[in-house]
TORVEX-678100 format. One record per residue (C-alpha): z, x, y; residue number from 1. Coordinates in steps of 0.05 Angstrom, whole numbers, plus 32768, in hexadecimal, padded with zeros to 4 digits. Each point is the difference from the previous one (the first is absolute). Example, Ala and Ser with C-alpha at 12.3 -4.5 7.8 and 13.67 -1.06 7.14 Angstrom:
residues 2
<rec><up>809C</up><east>80F6</east><north>7FA6</north><k>1</k></rec>
<rec><up>7FF3</up><east>801B</east><north>8045</north><k>2</k></rec>
end
This chain:
residues 207
<rec><up>8000</up><east>8002</east><north>7FFE</north><k>1</k></rec>
<rec><up>8005</up><east>803A</east><north>8030</north><k>2</k></rec>
<rec><up>8035</up><east>8012</east><north>802E</north><k>3</k></rec>
<rec><up>8036</up><east>7FCC</east><north>8011</north><k>4</k></rec>
<rec><up>7FFC</up><east>7FE4</east><north>8047</north><k>5</k></rec>
<rec><up>8043</up><east>7FFE</east><north>8019</north><k>6</k></rec>
<rec><up>8005</up><east>7FDD</east><north>8049</north><k>7</k></rec>
<rec><up>803D</up><east>8032</east><north>8011</north><k>8</k></rec>
<rec><up>7FD3</up><east>803C</east><north>7FF7</north><k>9</k></rec>
<rec><up>7FB8</up><east>7FE8</east><north>8004</north><k>10</k></rec>
<rec><up>800A</up><east>7FD6</east><north>803C</north><k>11</k></rec>
<rec><up>803F</up><east>8020</east><north>8022</north><k>12</k></rec>
<rec><up>7FE8</up><east>7FFE</east><north>8046</north><k>13</k></rec>
<rec><up>7FFD</up><east>7FB4</east><north>7FFD</north><k>14</k></rec>
<rec><up>803E</up><east>7FF3</east><north>7FD7</north><k>15</k></rec>
<rec><up>8032</up><east>8031</east><north>8012</north><k>16</k></rec>
<rec><up>7FFE</up><east>8010</east><north>8047</north><k>17</k></rec>
<rec><up>8039</up><east>8021</east><north>802A</north><k>18</k></rec>
<rec><up>803C</up><east>7FE2</east><north>801F</north><k>19</k></rec>
<rec><up>7FDE</up><east>800A</east><north>8043</north><k>20</k></rec>
<rec><up>7FC1</up><east>7FD9</east><north>801A</north><k>21</k></rec>
<rec><up>7FB7</up><east>801A</east><north>7FF1</north><k>22</k></rec>
<rec><up>7FC1</up><east>7FE3</east><north>800B</north><k>23</k></rec>
<rec><up>7FD6</up><east>7FF1</east><north>7FBF</north><k>24</k></rec>
<rec><up>7FB7</up><east>7FDF</east><north>7FF2</north><k>25</k></rec>
<rec><up>800C</up><east>7FD8</east><north>7FC7</north><k>26</k></rec>
<rec><up>7FBF</up><east>7FF0</east><north>7FD1</north><k>27</k></rec>
<rec><up>7FEA</up><east>7FBE</east><north>7FE3</north><k>28</k></rec>
<rec><up>8026</up><east>7FF7</east><north>7FBF</north><k>29</k></rec>
<rec><up>7FFE</up><east>7FCB</east><north>7FC5</north><k>30</k></rec>
<rec><up>803F</up><east>7FD0</east><north>7FFA</north><k>31</k></rec>
<rec><up>801E</up><east>7FC9</east><north>7FD9</north><k>32</k></rec>
<rec><up>8023</up><east>7FD9</east><north>8037</north><k>33</k></rec>
<rec><up>8024</up><east>7FBE</east><north>800F</north><k>34</k></rec>
<rec><up>8015</up><east>7FDB</east><north>8039</north><k>35</k></rec>
<rec><up>8044</up><east>7FDD</east><north>8012</north><k>36</k></rec>
<rec><up>8035</up><east>7FEC</east><north>8032</north><k>37</k></rec>
<rec><up>8049</up><east>7FFC</east><north>8005</north><k>38</k></rec>
<rec><up>803B</up><east>8030</east><north>7FEE</north><k>39</k></rec>
<rec><up>7FEA</up><east>803D</east><north>7FD8</north><k>40</k></rec>
<rec><up>8041</up><east>7FFC</east><north>7FDE</north><k>41</k></rec>
<rec><up>7FED</up><east>7FBB</east><north>7FE3</north><k>42</k></rec>
<rec><up>7FE4</up><east>7FEB</east><north>7FBA</north><k>43</k></rec>
<rec><up>7FBC</up><east>7FF4</east><north>8017</north><k>44</k></rec>
<rec><up>7FFA</up><east>8049</east><north>8017</north><k>45</k></rec>
<rec><up>801A</up><east>8019</east><north>7FC2</north><k>46</k></rec>
<rec><up>7FCF</up><east>7FD3</east><north>7FD4</north><k>47</k></rec>
<rec><up>7FC8</up><east>801F</east><north>802E</north><k>48</k></rec>
<rec><up>8016</up><east>8044</east><north>7FF3</north><k>49</k></rec>
<rec><up>8009</up><east>7FF0</east><north>7FB5</north><k>50</k></rec>
<rec><up>7FBA</up><east>7FE7</east><north>8000</north><k>51</k></rec>
<rec><up>7FE1</up><east>803D</east><north>801F</north><k>52</k></rec>
<rec><up>8023</up><east>8030</east><north>7FD4</north><k>53</k></rec>
<rec><up>7FEF</up><east>7FDD</east><north>7FBD</north><k>54</k></rec>
<rec><up>7FB8</up><east>7FFB</east><north>8015</north><k>55</k></rec>
<rec><up>8001</up><east>804D</east><north>8017</north><k>56</k></rec>
<rec><up>8022</up><east>8015</east><north>7FBE</north><k>57</k></rec>
<rec><up>7FC6</up><east>7FD6</east><north>7FD8</north><k>58</k></rec>
<rec><up>7FCD</up><east>802D</east><north>8025</north><k>59</k></rec>
<rec><up>8020</up><east>803F</east><north>7FF5</north><k>60</k></rec>
<rec><up>8009</up><east>7FF3</east><north>7FB4</north><k>61</k></rec>
<rec><up>7FBA</up><east>7FDD</east><north>7FFC</north><k>62</k></rec>
<rec><up>7FED</up><east>804A</east><north>7FD8</north><k>63</k></rec>
<rec><up>801F</up><east>7FD9</east><north>7FC6</north><k>64</k></rec>
<rec><up>7FDE</up><east>7FBF</east><north>8004</north><k>65</k></rec>
<rec><up>7FB7</up><east>7FE4</east><north>7FED</north><k>66</k></rec>
<rec><up>7FF2</up><east>8006</east><north>804E</north><k>67</k></rec>
<rec><up>8001</up><east>804D</east><north>8008</north><k>68</k></rec>
<rec><up>7FE3</up><east>800B</east><north>8047</north><k>69</k></rec>
<rec><up>7FC4</up><east>802E</east><north>8007</north><k>70</k></rec>
<rec><up>8019</up><east>803F</east><north>8026</north><k>71</k></rec>
<rec><up>8048</up><east>7FF4</east><north>7FEB</north><k>72</k></rec>
<rec><up>8032</up><east>8033</east><north>8012</north><k>73</k></rec>
<rec><up>804B</up><east>8007</east><north>7FF9</north><k>74</k></rec>
<rec><up>802B</up><east>7FFA</east><north>803B</north><k>75</k></rec>
<rec><up>8045</up><east>7FEB</east><north>801B</north><k>76</k></rec>
<rec><up>8002</up><east>7FBB</east><north>8015</north><k>77</k></rec>
<rec><up>8000</up><east>7FFA</east><north>804D</north><k>78</k></rec>
<rec><up>803F</up><east>7FEB</east><north>8026</north><k>79</k></rec>
<rec><up>800E</up><east>7FB9</east><north>8021</north><k>80</k></rec>
<rec><up>7FE1</up><east>7FFA</east><north>8042</north><k>81</k></rec>
<rec><up>800A</up><east>7FC4</east><north>8035</north><k>82</k></rec>
<rec><up>7FE0</up><east>7FED</east><north>8041</north><k>83</k></rec>
<rec><up>8030</up><east>7FDC</east><north>802B</north><k>84</k></rec>
<rec><up>7FFE</up><east>7FD5</east><north>803A</north><k>85</k></rec>
<rec><up>8028</up><east>7FC3</east><north>8020</north><k>86</k></rec>
<rec><up>7FEC</up><east>7FB4</east><north>7FFA</north><k>87</k></rec>
<rec><up>801F</up><east>7FF4</east><north>8044</north><k>88</k></rec>
<rec><up>8000</up><east>8038</east><north>802D</north><k>89</k></rec>
<rec><up>8032</up><east>7FE4</east><north>8031</north><k>90</k></rec>
<rec><up>8038</up><east>800B</east><north>7FC9</north><k>91</k></rec>
<rec><up>8027</up><east>803E</east><north>7FF3</north><k>92</k></rec>
<rec><up>7FE9</up><east>802F</east><north>7FC9</north><k>93</k></rec>
<rec><up>8049</up><east>7FF7</east><north>7FE0</north><k>94</k></rec>
<rec><up>7FE8</up><east>7FB9</east><north>7FEF</north><k>95</k></rec>
<rec><up>7FE3</up><east>8011</east><north>7FB7</north><k>96</k></rec>
<rec><up>7FEC</up><east>7FB7</east><north>7FF3</north><k>97</k></rec>
<rec><up>7FD0</up><east>800D</east><north>8038</north><k>98</k></rec>
<rec><up>7FD6</up><east>8036</east><north>7FD9</north><k>99</k></rec>
<rec><up>7FBD</up><east>7FF9</east><north>7FE5</north><k>100</k></rec>
<rec><up>7FE2</up><east>8037</east><north>7FD8</north><k>101</k></rec>
<rec><up>7FCE</up><east>8018</east><north>7FD3</north><k>102</k></rec>
<rec><up>801A</up><east>802D</east><north>7FC4</north><k>103</k></rec>
<rec><up>7FCF</up><east>802D</east><north>7FDC</north><k>104</k></rec>
<rec><up>7FFC</up><east>8037</east><north>7FCF</north><k>105</k></rec>
<rec><up>7FC3</up><east>8032</east><north>8001</north><k>106</k></rec>
<rec><up>7FD1</up><east>8004</east><north>7FC2</north><k>107</k></rec>
<rec><up>7FD9</up><east>8037</east><north>7FE2</north><k>108</k></rec>
<rec><up>7FB7</up><east>8001</east><north>8013</north><k>109</k></rec>
<rec><up>7FE6</up><east>7FEA</east><north>7FBD</north><k>110</k></rec>
<rec><up>8019</up><east>7FBA</east><north>800A</north><k>111</k></rec>
<rec><up>7FCD</up><east>7FCC</east><north>800A</north><k>112</k></rec>
<rec><up>7FFD</up><east>7FB7</east><north>8010</north><k>113</k></rec>
<rec><up>7FE6</up><east>7FF2</east><north>7FB7</north><k>114</k></rec>
<rec><up>803F</up><east>8026</east><north>7FE8</north><k>115</k></rec>
<rec><up>802E</up><east>7FE2</east><north>8030</north><k>116</k></rec>
<rec><up>7FF0</up><east>7FBD</east><north>7FE7</north><k>117</k></rec>
<rec><up>8003</up><east>8016</east><north>7FB5</north><k>118</k></rec>
<rec><up>8049</up><east>8025</east><north>800B</north><k>119</k></rec>
<rec><up>8017</up><east>7FC2</east><north>8028</north><k>120</k></rec>
<rec><up>7FF2</up><east>7FCD</east><north>7FCA</north><k>121</k></rec>
<rec><up>8022</up><east>8031</east><north>7FCB</north><k>122</k></rec>
<rec><up>803C</up><east>800C</east><north>802B</north><k>123</k></rec>
<rec><up>8008</up><east>7FB1</east><north>800B</north><k>124</k></rec>
<rec><up>8005</up><east>7FFC</east><north>7FB2</north><k>125</k></rec>
<rec><up>802B</up><east>803D</east><north>7FF5</north><k>126</k></rec>
<rec><up>802D</up><east>7FF8</east><north>803C</north><k>127</k></rec>
<rec><up>7FFE</up><east>7FB9</east><north>801E</north><k>128</k></rec>
<rec><up>800D</up><east>8001</east><north>804A</north><k>129</k></rec>
<rec><up>7FEF</up><east>7FC5</east><north>8031</north><k>130</k></rec>
<rec><up>7FED</up><east>8035</east><north>8036</north><k>131</k></rec>
<rec><up>7FCC</up><east>801F</east><north>7FDA</north><k>132</k></rec>
<rec><up>7FD3</up><east>7FC4</east><north>8014</north><k>133</k></rec>
<rec><up>8005</up><east>8019</east><north>8045</north><k>134</k></rec>
<rec><up>7FF0</up><east>804E</east><north>7FF4</north><k>135</k></rec>
<rec><up>7FC0</up><east>8017</east><north>801E</north><k>136</k></rec>
<rec><up>7FD8</up><east>8043</east><north>7FF9</north><k>137</k></rec>
<rec><up>7FE8</up><east>801D</east><north>803E</north><k>138</k></rec>
<rec><up>7FF2</up><east>8041</east><north>8027</north><k>139</k></rec>
<rec><up>8026</up><east>800E</east><north>8040</north><k>140</k></rec>
<rec><up>8001</up><east>8038</east><north>8030</north><k>141</k></rec>
<rec><up>8038</up><east>800F</east><north>8035</north><k>142</k></rec>
<rec><up>7FD3</up><east>8030</east><north>802A</north><k>143</k></rec>
<rec><up>8022</up><east>8026</east><north>8038</north><k>144</k></rec>
<rec><up>8048</up><east>7FFE</east><north>7FF8</north><k>145</k></rec>
<rec><up>8049</up><east>801E</east><north>8013</north><k>146</k></rec>
<rec><up>802C</up><east>8006</east><north>7FC8</north><k>147</k></rec>
<rec><up>8042</up><east>8021</east><north>7FE8</north><k>148</k></rec>
<rec><up>8031</up><east>7FFC</east><north>7FC9</north><k>149</k></rec>
<rec><up>803F</up><east>7FDA</east><north>800A</north><k>150</k></rec>
<rec><up>803D</up><east>800E</east><north>7FD8</north><k>151</k></rec>
<rec><up>8038</up><east>7FD0</east><north>8001</north><k>152</k></rec>
<rec><up>800A</up><east>7FB4</east><north>7FFF</north><k>153</k></rec>
<rec><up>7FC1</up><east>7FCF</east><north>800F</north><k>154</k></rec>
<rec><up>8031</up><east>7FE5</east><north>803B</north><k>155</k></rec>
<rec><up>7FFC</up><east>8047</east><north>8020</north><k>156</k></rec>
<rec><up>7FB4</up><east>8001</east><north>8007</north><k>157</k></rec>
<rec><up>7FFB</up><east>7FEB</east><north>804A</north><k>158</k></rec>
<rec><up>801E</up><east>8048</east><north>800F</north><k>159</k></rec>
<rec><up>7FC7</up><east>801C</east><north>7FDC</north><k>160</k></rec>
<rec><up>7FCF</up><east>7FD4</east><north>8024</north><k>161</k></rec>
<rec><up>801B</up><east>8015</east><north>8040</north><k>162</k></rec>
<rec><up>7FF4</up><east>8048</east><north>7FF2</north><k>163</k></rec>
<rec><up>7FB7</up><east>7FF0</east><north>7FEA</north><k>164</k></rec>
<rec><up>7FF5</up><east>7FD8</east><north>8040</north><k>165</k></rec>
<rec><up>8019</up><east>8039</east><north>802C</north><k>166</k></rec>
<rec><up>7FD6</up><east>8032</east><north>7FD9</north><k>167</k></rec>
<rec><up>7FC0</up><east>7FDA</east><north>800E</north><k>168</k></rec>
<rec><up>800F</up><east>7FF3</east><north>8048</north><k>169</k></rec>
<rec><up>800A</up><east>8050</east><north>8009</north><k>170</k></rec>
<rec><up>7FC4</up><east>8011</east><north>7FDB</north><k>171</k></rec>
<rec><up>7FCB</up><east>7FCA</east><north>8018</north><k>172</k></rec>
<rec><up>8001</up><east>7FC9</east><north>7FCE</north><k>173</k></rec>
<rec><up>8006</up><east>7FB5</east><north>8006</north><k>174</k></rec>
<rec><up>801D</up><east>7FD2</east><north>7FC7</north><k>175</k></rec>
<rec><up>7FC3</up><east>7FCE</east><north>7FF3</north><k>176</k></rec>
<rec><up>8029</up><east>7FCA</east><north>7FD8</north><k>177</k></rec>
<rec><up>8044</up><east>7FE6</east><north>7FFA</north><k>178</k></rec>
<rec><up>7FF9</up><east>8000</east><north>7FB3</north><k>179</k></rec>
<rec><up>801D</up><east>803D</east><north>7FDB</north><k>180</k></rec>
<rec><up>7FF5</up><east>801A</east><north>7FBA</north><k>181</k></rec>
<rec><up>803B</up><east>801A</east><north>7FD6</north><k>182</k></rec>
<rec><up>7FF6</up><east>8028</east><north>7FC2</north><k>183</k></rec>
<rec><up>8042</up><east>7FFF</east><north>7FD1</north><k>184</k></rec>
<rec><up>800F</up><east>8040</east><north>7FD8</north><k>185</k></rec>
<rec><up>8043</up><east>7FEA</east><north>7FE8</north><k>186</k></rec>
<rec><up>8015</up><east>7FCA</east><north>7FD6</north><k>187</k></rec>
<rec><up>8031</up><east>7FDC</east><north>8029</north><k>188</k></rec>
<rec><up>8029</up><east>7FE3</east><north>7FC5</north><k>189</k></rec>
<rec><up>8009</up><east>8045</east><north>7FE8</north><k>190</k></rec>
<rec><up>8009</up><east>802A</east><north>803E</north><k>191</k></rec>
<rec><up>803C</up><east>7FF8</east><north>8034</north><k>192</k></rec>
<rec><up>7FE8</up><east>7FE9</east><north>8046</north><k>193</k></rec>
<rec><up>800A</up><east>8042</east><north>8021</north><k>194</k></rec>
<rec><up>7FCF</up><east>8028</east><north>7FD3</north><k>195</k></rec>
<rec><up>7FC3</up><east>7FCA</east><north>7FFD</north><k>196</k></rec>
<rec><up>7FC4</up><east>8025</east><north>8016</north><k>197</k></rec>
<rec><up>7FCA</up><east>7FD3</east><north>8022</north><k>198</k></rec>
<rec><up>7FC1</up><east>8016</east><north>801D</north><k>199</k></rec>
<rec><up>7FF3</up><east>7FD7</east><north>8046</north><k>200</k></rec>
<rec><up>7FB8</up><east>7FF8</east><north>801C</north><k>201</k></rec>
<rec><up>7FE0</up><east>7FDE</east><north>803B</north><k>202</k></rec>
<rec><up>7FB5</up><east>8003</east><north>8016</north><k>203</k></rec>
<rec><up>7FF5</up><east>8024</east><north>8044</north><k>204</k></rec>
<rec><up>7FC3</up><east>801D</east><north>8029</north><k>205</k></rec>
<rec><up>7FFA</up><east>8035</east><north>802D</north><k>206</k></rec>
<rec><up>8003</up><east>7FF4</east><north>804F</north><k>207</k></rec>
end
């Protein structure tokens, strides 16, 4: 199968930034994704996450199935990511019921629309989850962005975003969208809040 693709090594510049802000141009990538609203600590978010992971592992283990993709290569499953926004912009960010999101997991380049449909049906049979019906397979690009690694609780993210904003102002960049992306490098169920590692990213343009 050739050399294993590990996102922490092969795509280190995308997934393992420093704890200080930097500018990065993010290319187009294929994702499994699902959209939702409300508190990410709720059951709906957990079910959505479960749907993405079960389908992602079906793709990873496909070399053992009768649908072995052309060009299959061994790889590490990519981390969960989320693009976040507010439903009502007048409400504070502390109101988690006001969140709307699209969570996603990047997929290997060999996954096609046809294979996605096949693995989706297989996963529905092996690991039933009502939110599998809402999973889509699409390509996305963030383009030019500011990003940094945030270490600590999710509630402490505003401090890191403030550093990113200041960095952009000093270096001649404007933020182009109120949405932002988070990439979760730690499992919050197994990691204490102070040690959580999350990549923060928002789109920018040069002034």
